[in-house]
C-alpha positions as CSV (number, residue, x, y, z in Angstrom):
1,M,57.9,-100.3,-162.9
2,T,55.4,-99.1,-160.3
3,A,52.8,-101.5,-158.8
4,N,50.2,-100.5,-161.4
5,D,52.6,-100.2,-164.3
6,N,52.5,-103.1,-166.8
7,S,54.9,-101.8,-169.4
8,L,56.7,-105.1,-169.6
9,G,53.5,-107.0,-170.4
10,Q,52.2,-104.5,-172.9
11,I,55.4,-104.4,-174.9
12,L,55.6,-108.2,-174.9
13,R,52.2,-108.3,-176.5
14,T,53.1,-105.6,-179.0
15,W,56.3,-107.4,-180.1
16,R,54.5,-110.7,-180.3
17,D,51.8,-109.2,-182.5
18,R,54.3,-107.8,-185.1
19,L,55.8,-111.2,-185.9
20,Q,54.3,-113.8,-188.3
21,P,54.7,-117.6,-187.9
22,T,56.9,-117.8,-190.9
23,D,59.3,-115.2,-189.4
24,V,60.3,-117.8,-186.7
25,G,60.2,-120.9,-188.8
26,L,56.6,-122.0,-188.0
27,P,54.1,-123.0,-190.6
28,D,51.6,-120.3,-191.7
29,S,48.1,-121.8,-191.0
30,R,45.1,-120.0,-192.6
31,Q,43.0,-121.2,-189.6
32,R,44.8,-119.0,-187.1
33,R,42.5,-116.5,-185.6
34,S,45.1,-114.3,-183.8
35,H,47.3,-111.8,-185.5
36,G,51.0,-112.4,-185.1
37,L,52.4,-115.1,-182.8
38,R,50.2,-116.8,-180.3
39,R,51.2,-117.1,-176.7
40,E,51.7,-120.8,-177.3
41,D,54.1,-120.0,-180.0
42,L,56.2,-117.6,-177.9
43,A,56.2,-120.0,-175.0
44,A,57.5,-122.9,-177.1
45,L,60.1,-120.7,-178.8
46,A,61.4,-119.3,-175.4
47,G,61.2,-122.6,-173.6
48,V,58.8,-121.4,-170.9
49,S,55.2,-122.4,-170.0
50,V,52.2,-120.7,-171.7
51,D,50.9,-119.8,-168.2
52,Y,54.1,-117.9,-167.5
53,V,53.7,-115.9,-170.7
54,V,50.1,-115.1,-169.8
55,R,51.2,-113.9,-166.3
56,L,54.0,-111.8,-167.8
57,E,51.6,-110.1,-170.2
58,Q,49.0,-109.6,-167.6
59,G,51.5,-108.1,-165.1
60,R,51.1,-110.9,-162.6
61,A,54.8,-111.9,-163.1
62,R,57.2,-109.0,-163.1
63,N,60.6,-110.3,-162.4
64,P,61.7,-112.8,-165.1
65,S,65.3,-114.1,-164.8
66,M,68.1,-113.1,-167.1
67,Q,67.9,-116.4,-168.8
68,V,64.1,-116.0,-169.5
69,V,64.6,-112.4,-170.7
70,A,67.4,-113.5,-173.1
71,A,65.1,-116.3,-174.5
72,L,62.2,-113.9,-174.9
73,A,64.4,-111.4,-176.7
74,R,65.7,-114.0,-179.1
75,S,62.2,-115.4,-179.7
76,L,60.7,-112.0,-180.4
77,Q,63.6,-111.1,-182.7
78,L,64.5,-107.9,-180.9
79,N,67.1,-105.5,-182.2
80,R,69.9,-104.5,-179.9
81,T,68.1,-101.4,-178.5
82,E,64.9,-103.3,-177.9
83,H,66.9,-106.1,-176.3
84,D,68.4,-103.7,-173.8
85,H,65.0,-102.1,-173.2
86,L,63.5,-105.4,-172.3
87,Y,66.2,-106.1,-169.7
88,R,65.5,-102.7,-168.1
89,L,61.7,-103.2,-168.0
90,A,62.4,-106.5,-166.3
91,G,64.5,-104.7,-163.7
92,L,67.8,-106.0,-165.0
93,L,71.0,-104.5,-166.4
94,P,71.7,-105.4,-170.0
95,P,74.7,-107.6,-170.5
96,A,78.0,-105.7,-170.5
97,S,80.1,-105.5,-173.7
98,R,82.9,-107.6,-172.2
99,T,80.5,-110.5,-171.4
100,I,79.2,-113.1,-173.8
101,S,75.8,-112.1,-175.3
102,S,73.0,-114.5,-176.1
103,H,71.4,-112.0,-178.4
104,V,70.6,-113.2,-182.0
105,P,69.9,-110.4,-184.4
106,P,66.5,-110.6,-186.2
107,G,68.1,-110.9,-189.6
108,V,70.2,-113.9,-188.5
109,Q,67.1,-115.6,-187.1
110,R,65.1,-115.0,-190.3
111,L,68.0,-116.4,-192.3
112,V,68.2,-119.5,-190.3
113,A,64.4,-119.9,-190.2
114,R,64.2,-119.7,-193.9
115,L,66.9,-122.3,-194.4
116,G,64.9,-124.7,-192.3
117,E,65.2,-127.5,-194.8
118,L,68.8,-127.9,-193.4
119,P,69.8,-128.9,-189.8
120,L,71.1,-125.4,-188.6
121,A,71.8,-124.1,-185.2
122,I,73.2,-120.9,-183.6
123,Y,75.8,-121.0,-180.8
124,S,77.1,-118.2,-178.6
125,A,80.8,-117.5,-178.2
126,D,81.1,-120.1,-175.4
127,W,79.3,-122.8,-177.5
128,T,75.9,-122.6,-175.7
129,L,73.1,-123.6,-178.1
130,L,70.8,-120.6,-178.6
131,Y,68.6,-121.3,-181.6
132,W,67.9,-124.2,-184.0
133,T,65.7,-125.4,-186.9
134,A,63.2,-128.2,-186.6
135,L,65.4,-130.5,-188.7
136,W,68.3,-129.9,-186.3
137,A,66.1,-131.2,-183.5
138,L,64.9,-134.2,-185.6
139,L,68.5,-135.1,-186.5
140,L,70.2,-134.5,-183.2
141,G,67.5,-134.8,-180.6
142,D,65.3,-132.0,-179.4
143,P,67.4,-129.5,-177.3
144,L,64.2,-128.5,-175.4
145,D,64.6,-131.8,-173.6
146,R,67.8,-130.5,-172.0
147,S,68.4,-127.5,-169.7
148,T,70.3,-124.4,-170.8
149,T,73.3,-125.6,-168.9
150,E,73.2,-129.0,-170.7
151,R,73.1,-127.2,-174.1
152,N,76.7,-126.1,-173.8
153,L,78.6,-128.2,-176.3
154,V,82.0,-127.9,-174.5
155,R,80.5,-129.0,-171.1
156,A,78.6,-131.8,-172.8
157,T,81.7,-133.0,-174.7
158,F,84.0,-133.1,-171.6
159,L,81.6,-133.9,-168.8
160,G,78.8,-135.8,-170.5
161,N,78.3,-139.5,-169.9
162,D,76.0,-142.2,-171.2
163,K,72.9,-140.5,-169.8
164,A,71.0,-138.7,-172.6
165,E,70.2,-135.7,-170.4
166,T,73.9,-134.9,-169.8
167,C,75.1,-135.4,-173.4
168,A,75.2,-133.0,-176.3
169,T,72.9,-135.4,-178.2
170,P,70.9,-138.4,-177.0
171,W,72.6,-140.6,-179.6
172,P,76.2,-140.9,-180.8
173,V,77.8,-138.3,-183.2
174,H,81.3,-139.1,-184.6
175,S,83.7,-136.6,-186.1
176,E,85.7,-137.7,-189.1
177,R,88.7,-136.0,-187.6
178,G,88.3,-138.1,-184.4
179,S,87.3,-137.2,-180.9
180,D,90.7,-135.9,-179.9
181,A,90.8,-133.4,-182.8
182,M,87.3,-132.3,-182.0
183,E,88.0,-131.7,-178.3
184,A,91.2,-129.8,-179.2
185,A,89.3,-127.6,-181.6
186,L,86.7,-126.7,-179.0
187,V,89.2,-125.9,-176.3
188,A,91.2,-123.7,-178.7
189,D,88.1,-121.8,-179.7
190,L,87.0,-121.4,-176.1
191,R,90.4,-119.9,-175.3
192,L,89.7,-117.1,-177.8
193,A,86.4,-116.5,-176.1
194,S,88.1,-116.2,-172.7
195,A,90.4,-113.5,-174.1
196,N,87.6,-111.6,-175.7
197,Y,85.2,-111.8,-172.7
198,S,87.5,-111.4,-169.7
199,D,84.7,-109.9,-167.6
200,D,82.3,-112.8,-168.2
201,T,82.0,-114.6,-164.8
202,Q,79.9,-117.4,-166.3
203,L,82.6,-118.2,-168.8
204,A,85.3,-118.1,-166.2
205,S,83.2,-120.4,-164.0
206,L,82.7,-122.9,-167.0
207,I,86.5,-123.0,-167.6
208,A,87.3,-123.5,-163.9
209,E,84.6,-126.3,-163.7
210,L,86.1,-128.1,-166.7
211,R,89.7,-127.8,-165.6
212,K,88.8,-129.3,-162.3
213,A,86.5,-132.1,-163.5
214,S,88.1,-133.1,-166.8
215,P,91.8,-134.0,-166.9
216,R,91.5,-134.1,-170.7
217,F,90.2,-130.5,-170.8
218,A,92.9,-129.4,-168.3
219,T,95.7,-130.9,-170.4
220,L,94.4,-129.2,-173.6
221,W,93.9,-125.9,-171.8
222,V,97.5,-125.8,-170.5
223,G,98.6,-126.4,-174.0
224,G,97.7,-122.9,-174.9
225,T,96.4,-123.4,-178.4
226,A,94.0,-120.7,-179.7
227,A,92.1,-121.1,-182.9
228,V,88.7,-120.7,-184.5
229,H,86.7,-124.0,-184.9
230,A,85.7,-124.2,-188.5
231,T,84.7,-127.3,-190.6
232,D,84.3,-131.0,-190.0
233,R,82.5,-134.1,-191.3
234,K,80.3,-136.0,-188.9
235,T,78.2,-139.2,-188.8
236,I,75.1,-139.2,-186.6
237,Q,73.9,-142.6,-185.5
238,H,70.2,-141.9,-185.7
239,P,67.9,-144.4,-184.1
240,S,65.2,-144.1,-186.7
241,V,66.9,-143.6,-190.1
242,G,70.3,-145.1,-189.5
243,N,73.7,-143.4,-189.9
244,V,73.6,-140.0,-191.5
245,T,77.0,-138.5,-192.7
246,V,77.0,-134.7,-193.2
247,D,79.4,-131.9,-193.8
248,C,79.6,-129.6,-190.8
249,D,80.4,-125.9,-191.6
250,V,80.7,-123.2,-189.0
251,L,79.8,-119.7,-190.2
252,L,80.7,-116.7,-188.1
253,V,78.4,-113.6,-187.7
254,P,80.7,-110.5,-187.6
255,G,80.0,-108.1,-184.8
256,E,77.9,-110.5,-182.8
257,D,80.4,-113.4,-182.2
258,L,77.8,-116.0,-183.0
259,K,78.4,-119.3,-184.7
260,I,76.0,-120.7,-187.3
261,V,76.6,-124.5,-187.5
262,A,75.2,-126.0,-190.7
263,Y,74.9,-129.7,-191.6
264,S,74.4,-130.6,-195.3
265,A,74.6,-133.7,-197.5
266,D,75.2,-134.1,-201.2
267,A,72.0,-133.9,-203.2
268,G,70.7,-137.3,-204.2
269,S,73.0,-139.2,-201.7
270,I,71.6,-141.7,-199.2
271,D,72.4,-139.2,-196.5
272,A,70.3,-136.5,-198.2
273,Q,67.5,-139.1,-198.6
274,R,67.6,-139.9,-194.9
275,L,67.4,-136.2,-194.0
276,D,64.4,-135.9,-196.3
277,L,62.8,-138.9,-194.5
278,L,63.3,-137.2,-191.1
279,R,61.9,-133.9,-192.5
280,V,58.8,-135.5,-193.9
281,A,58.2,-137.8,-190.9
282,G,58.9,-135.5,-188.1
283,T,58.4,-131.8,-188.9
284,Y,54.7,-131.9,-188.1
285,A,55.4,-133.5,-184.7
286,L,57.9,-130.8,-183.8
287,T,55.8,-127.8,-185.0
288,G,56.2,-125.1,-182.5
289,R,59.2,-126.6,-180.7
290,T,62.1,-124.9,-182.5
291,G,64.4,-122.8,-180.4
């Protein structure tokens, strides 16, 4: 862009105006004066400040990072062509095909947003958390309280400690299969990603970091197992509603290499009742803070 060109800001406003709150899982308030998403909505969805969105749209900020551009593209539900166009307007090259993409297609986002009564989340091929429903945040702790790096499930599993900011969740989550099986499944799935995305330097760096810092990861990695991580049953020790036991299913998005992780409980069970309690008690407080 030239010094006087504000193509980036203009198109961000256009894309923001074409979305409705319900498209991104936010309540539709009749008192809203603005058409489409507000700047506050976009800022919350993308995990940036409202002031930064204002500066981007006014052309006073012109060089967002790749992480910010990826978050904006997801929040604005851009298709693949628009996604790449946004990168170029920001002066960046779109991610190459042999690297892991953080792009979430609009249809997948709408699907997850409209299933918001369940704890649902979307992970990239390397198990970085990209998008989640309000109930996911209520059940597992709000991911916005953790940095993008700390939202990687594999890193949190093998390098996390008792500090909430370095763990995958701020309270315990136990797999019915046991921690050993869970760890083995994550490493086997990550091995598939390393073969599919051999040009991804961030993935290579993650694997090198884990092999050096975690003897357990190093042992599993040398074992050479490769497999897709699928189903599980987990118990979340929630500080407000007590233990919640849920089925955990991993749904794959063909062509995008995304993982939709869905938690559910039998209708009428005590676990379903506890999820209902969380939904009723906390959804209002988390309005506008979904990923």
